[in-house]
C-alpha positions in Angstrom: 11.2 129.9 191.9 8.2 129.5 189.6 4.9 129.0 191.2 3.3 125.6 190.8 1.3 125.3 187.6 2.6 128.6 186.3 3.6 128.7 182.6 7.4 128.9 181.9 8.6 132.3 181.0 9.6 132.8 177.3 10.1 135.5 174.6 7.1 137.6 173.8 4.9 136.0 171.2 5.2 139.1 168.9 9.0 138.9 168.5 10.1 137.5 165.2 13.2 135.5 164.7 16.2 137.6 163.3 16.5 137.9 159.6 19.3 135.6 158.3 22.5 137.7 157.7 22.8 137.0 153.9 19.1 138.0 153.4 19.5 141.1 155.6 22.4 142.3 153.5 20.4 142.0 150.3 17.4 143.7 152.0 19.7 146.6 153.0 20.7 147.2 149.4 17.0 147.1 148.3 16.1 149.6 151.0 18.7 152.0 149.7 17.2 151.9 146.3 13.5 151.9 147.5 13.7 153.7 150.9 9.9 154.3 150.8 9.1 150.7 150.3 10.5 149.0 153.4 8.0 146.2 153.3 7.3 145.4 149.6 4.9 142.8 148.4 6.5 139.4 148.3 5.9 136.0 146.8 7.0 133.4 149.4 7.8 129.7 149.1 5.3 128.2 151.4 7.5 125.2 152.1 11.1 126.2 152.0 13.5 124.4 149.7 15.6 122.9 152.4 12.4 121.4 154.0 11.6 119.6 150.7 9.7 122.3 149.0 9.7 122.6 145.2 10.7 126.3 144.9 14.4 127.2 145.4 13.7 130.9 146.0 12.7 131.7 149.4 11.3 135.1 148.4 10.6 137.4 145.5 10.2 141.0 146.3 8.2 143.3 144.1 8.8 147.0 144.0 7.1 149.8 142.2 9.6 151.8 140.2 8.7 155.2 138.7 11.3 154.9 135.9 13.0 157.8 134.2 10.6 158.7 131.3 12.9 161.4 130.0 15.4 158.5 129.3 12.8 156.3 127.8 12.6 154.2 131.0 8.9 153.7 131.8 7.3 153.1 135.1 7.6 149.4 135.9 7.5 146.7 138.5 11.0 145.6 139.8 11.1 141.9 140.9 14.2 140.8 142.9 14.8 137.1 144.0 16.3 135.8 147.2 17.7 132.3 147.3 20.3 131.6 144.6 22.8 133.2 146.9 23.5 131.9 150.4 21.0 133.6 152.7 21.6 131.6 155.9 25.3 130.6 155.9 24.6 127.4 157.8 24.7 124.8 155.1 21.0 124.3 154.8 21.0 125.1 151.1 24.5 126.0 149.9 27.8 124.6 150.7 29.5 126.0 153.7 32.8 126.3 152.1 33.1 129.7 150.3 34.2 129.3 146.7 37.6 130.5 145.7 36.1 133.5 143.9 34.5 134.6 147.0 30.9 134.4 145.7 27.9 133.6 147.8 26.0 130.4 146.9 25.6 130.6 143.0 26.9 134.1 143.2 23.9 135.8 141.8 20.2 136.6 142.2 17.6 137.2 139.5 15.7 140.4 138.7 13.1 141.4 136.2 11.7 144.7 135.2 8.1 144.6 133.9 6.4 147.6 132.3 3.6 148.9 134.5 0.3 149.3 132.6 -1.7 152.4 133.2 -3.9 152.1 136.2 -2.2 149.0 137.4 -2.2 149.1 141.2 -0.5 145.8 142.0 2.3 143.8 140.4 1.4 140.6 138.5 2.8 137.5 140.0 3.6 135.5 136.9 7.2 136.9 136.7 7.8 135.2 140.1 6.8 131.8 138.5 9.2 132.5 135.7 12.0 133.2 138.1 11.4 130.1 140.1 11.5 128.1 136.9 14.9 129.5 136.0 16.1 129.0 139.6 15.1 125.3 139.4 17.2 125.0 136.3 20.2 126.5 138.0 19.9 124.3 141.2 19.3 121.1 139.2 22.0 121.6 136.5 24.5 123.5 138.5 24.9 126.0 135.5 24.8 129.7 136.4 23.4 132.6 134.3 25.3 135.7 133.5 25.1 138.8 131.3 24.9 137.9 127.6 23.4 134.5 128.1 20.1 133.6 126.4 17.3 131.2 127.2 15.0 129.9 124.5 11.4 129.6 126.0 9.2 129.2 123.0 6.0 130.5 124.5 4.9 133.9 125.8 6.6 134.6 129.2 3.2 135.5 130.7 1.4 132.5 129.0 -0.7 134.9 127.1 -0.7 136.2 123.5 2.6 138.0 123.2 5.6 138.0 120.8 8.0 138.1 123.9 8.7 134.5 124.2 12.4 134.2 125.0 15.0 135.8 127.4 18.3 137.4 127.3 20.4 138.1 130.5 22.0 141.4 131.5 23.3 143.1 134.6 20.8 145.0 136.7 22.0 148.7 136.4 20.6 149.7 139.8 21.7 146.8 142.0 25.2 145.9 140.7 27.0 143.7 143.2 26.2 143.3 146.9 28.7 142.2 149.5 27.2 139.8 152.2 28.8 138.0 155.1 28.8 134.9 152.9 30.3 136.4 149.8 29.4 138.6 146.9 26.2 138.6 144.9 25.6 139.9 141.4 22.1 140.7 140.1 21.3 139.2 136.8 18.3 140.7 135.1 15.9 138.8 132.8 15.1 140.7 129.6 12.1 139.5 127.5 12.7 139.3 123.7 11.1 138.1 120.6 12.2 135.2 118.4 14.0 137.5 115.9 16.1 139.0 118.8 16.9 135.7 120.1 18.2 134.5 116.8 20.2 137.7 116.5 21.8 137.0 119.9 22.6 133.5 118.9 24.2 134.6 115.7 26.2 137.5 117.2 26.1 138.0 121.0 23.5 138.8 123.6 25.3 142.0 124.8 25.2 143.5 121.3 21.6 142.9 120.9 20.8 144.3 124.3 22.8 147.5 123.4 20.6 147.7 120.1 17.4 147.4 122.3 18.5 150.1 124.7 18.9 152.6 122.0 15.4 152.4 120.8 12.8 154.5 122.6 10.0 151.9 122.7 12.0 148.9 123.8 12.6 149.5 127.4 15.3 151.9 127.5 18.7 151.4 129.2 17.2 149.7 132.1 15.8 147.0 129.8 12.2 147.1 131.0 10.2 144.3 129.4 7.0 145.3 127.7 4.9 142.2 127.1 2.8 144.2 124.7 5.7 145.1 122.4 4.6 144.0 119.0 7.7 144.9 116.9 11.3 143.5 116.9 14.3 145.7 116.8 14.5 144.9 113.0 11.1 146.2 112.5 11.7 149.3 114.6 15.1 150.2 113.2 15.8 149.8 109.4 19.5 149.9 110.1 19.4 147.0 112.6 20.1 144.2 110.1 23.1 146.1 108.9 24.5 146.6 112.3 24.0 142.9 113.3 25.8 141.7 110.1 28.6 144.1 110.8 29.1 143.0 114.3 28.8 139.3 113.2 31.5 139.7 110.6 33.8 141.7 112.8 33.4 139.9 116.1 31.9 136.6 115.3 29.5 134.8 117.6 29.7 134.2 121.3 27.5 131.1 121.1 29.9 128.2 121.6 27.5 125.3 121.2 23.9 124.0 121.2 22.0 120.9 122.1 21.1 119.2 118.9 20.1 116.0 117.2 23.2 114.8 115.5 25.4 111.7 115.0 28.7 110.8 113.4 30.4 107.7 112.0 33.9 107.0 110.9 33.0 107.2 107.2 33.3 103.5 106.6 29.5 102.9 107.2 27.8 104.0 103.9 24.4 105.5 104.2 22.9 105.6 100.7 19.9 107.6 101.6 21.7 109.9 104.1 19.2 109.0 106.9 19.8 108.5 110.5 20.0 104.8 111.3 17.1 103.0 113.0 19.3 102.4 116.1 20.1 106.1 116.3 16.5 107.0 115.7 15.3 105.0 118.6 18.1 106.4 120.9 17.1 110.0 120.0 13.4 109.3 120.4 14.2 107.9 123.9 16.2 110.9 124.8 13.6 113.4 123.4 11.0 111.8 125.8 13.3 112.9 128.7 13.5 116.4 127.3 16.3 118.9 127.2 16.7 121.1 130.4 17.9 123.9 128.2 18.9 124.6 124.6 21.4 127.2 125.6 25.0 126.1 126.3 26.8 128.8 128.3 28.6 131.3 126.1 32.2 130.3 126.4 34.6 133.1 125.5 37.7 130.9 126.1 39.2 129.7 122.8 40.5 126.5 124.5 38.5 123.5 123.4 39.2 121.8 126.8 36.3 124.0 128.1 33.9 122.1 125.8 34.5 118.9 127.8 32.5 120.4 130.7 29.4 120.1 128.4 29.8 116.4 128.1 28.1 116.1 131.5 28.3 112.4 132.4 30.5 111.2 129.5 33.3 108.7 130.3 36.0 109.8 127.9 37.5 106.6 126.5 40.6 106.0 124.5 41.6 108.5 121.8 40.9 107.2 118.2 42.2 108.8 115.1 39.9 108.5 112.1 40.6 108.5 108.3 37.2 110.0 107.4 33.9 110.9 108.9 30.3 111.3 108.2 28.2 113.9 110.2 24.5 113.8 110.3 22.4 116.8 111.6 18.7 117.3 111.6 17.6 120.5 109.8 17.3 122.6 112.9 20.9 121.8 113.9 22.2 122.0 110.4 20.8 125.4 109.9 23.3 126.6 112.6 26.3 125.4 110.5 26.7 128.8 108.8 26.9 130.3 112.3 29.3 127.7 113.5 31.7 128.3 110.5 31.3 132.1 109.8 30.8 133.2 113.5 33.1 130.7 115.3 35.7 128.8 113.3 36.6 131.7 110.9 37.3 133.8 114.0 39.6 131.2 115.5 37.1 129.6 117.9 35.2 126.3 118.3 31.5 125.2 118.2 30.0 122.1 119.7 26.9 120.3 118.8 25.9 118.3 121.9 23.6 115.4 121.1 20.2 115.1 122.9 21.5 111.6 123.8 23.5 113.3 126.5 27.0 111.9 125.7 27.6 112.3 122.0 29.1 115.5 120.9 30.7 117.0 117.8 33.2 119.9 118.1 34.3 121.9 115.0 37.6 123.7 115.8 39.8 126.2 114.1 43.5 125.5 113.7 44.3 128.2 116.3 42.2 126.7 119.1 44.5 125.3 121.8 44.0 122.1 123.8 42.7 120.1 120.9 43.3 116.4 120.0 43.4 117.3 116.2 46.0 118.6 113.9 46.6 118.9 110.2 47.8 115.4 109.9 45.0 114.1 112.0 41.9 116.2 111.5 39.4 113.8 112.9 40.0 112.5 116.4 37.4 110.8 118.7 37.7 110.5 122.4 35.0 108.2 123.5 31.8 109.7 122.0 33.3 113.1 121.6 34.4 113.9 118.1 36.7 116.8 117.2 36.9 118.1 113.6 39.6 120.4 112.5 38.4 123.0 110.0 41.5 124.6 108.3 41.1 128.1 107.0 40.7 127.1 103.3 38.0 124.6 104.2 36.2 127.1 106.4 36.1 129.5 103.4 34.7 126.9 101.2 32.1 125.8 103.8 31.0 129.4 104.4 30.1 129.6 100.7 28.6 126.1 100.5 26.4 126.5 103.5 24.7 129.6 102.2 21.9 127.4 101.0 21.2 126.7 104.7 20.1 130.4 105.2 16.8 129.3 103.6 16.3 125.8 105.0 12.7 125.6 103.9 13.9 125.5 100.2 16.2 122.4 100.8 15.3 119.0 99.4 16.0 116.6 102.2 18.1 114.6 102.8 20.9 116.9 101.6 24.5 115.7 101.6 27.7 117.9 101.3 30.8 116.1 100.4 34.6 117.0 100.4 36.0 113.8 99.0 39.7 115.0 99.1 39.3 115.5 102.8 37.2 112.3 103.4 34.4 114.4 104.9 30.7 114.3 104.3 27.8 116.2 106.1 24.1 115.1 105.7 21.1 117.2 106.7 18.0 115.2 107.4 14.4 116.3 108.2 13.5 117.5 111.8 10.9 114.7 112.0 12.3 111.5 112.9 
């Protein structure tokens, strides 16, 4: 019996609560790689996401990695996130039901390797902010990131003066895949790249560009260490890079299956004498642009079934199917400059390419005759389902377009608006200026 006025007995104050099982499994993997860094520096979300905090990642650990200089892997800081996978297993963040593929949470965590500057004794914390921003995109959109994906950022990743302003994704070579009590977890590494390298990944594929980067001694090596002071692209470092890119593009095509864009379409009966976007469309686009795009990268879709593209029409109510006799497509210059990629890199390789309007519901998908699951055929090459338009591009037309669209390789030389017409096919495409 307790004495009157005595404090009730409880656990000693210095005993910490047990580490959640999912988090402990990831910590165990990290300890195997960094056995001498059991308690690394961490960036911690002060107010956890499940309590209403803004940052989805509970923790980001920062390790000192000595690299492998003989393999051109410099000393660097290794950042590892915790929170995109299910750390707790109790439903506070992620669904309790394990997905059919056996993954934990979103199935991956983010990592980043930043070149360590001489004399640098502690890791910069800006990569943690970058990782939180990407995690917010994943949580808000439900879209995951995987090796080969790209993210257009359009400013230096560290918000300073650097050419490294975009990102490619790859698999972290040291971490691979972890097994936790709540499913498997991959580790997707962020790789900082410059604008020329991003465009190359869009034209060809991210994996190919990453392989080119790994073979150069000053671009991070096979572990893809990001050097924010790198001032030269792979095309400046390697005189053969352009040839390798063009060869890969011609042989393999592009893995980029779509982009967010400013575009519109009509059934061809509405004649636009000056080729400009209508006032109504202009107002709609301006309104949408105020909301902003969450991302300009639509996931690389390696499936050649066009039904996969319907997932990109996020909230569209697909209405009745309508077969059209003719169409008029309108793209702004930025979107129109991707038409050569869409034709040469996708359609001519038997694939499809989608321009998803910034309006959020309108989309235009160009498809090759070999793509399955389409609404179009040779007798009905233009078919709309609600605001989603499918356009069949037969082989002979694709060849013609590949030649015709060569002028878009130097868009700055175009006099806008510029209209391309194929009267025998009841098809016209107008390119207008970016400024609306």
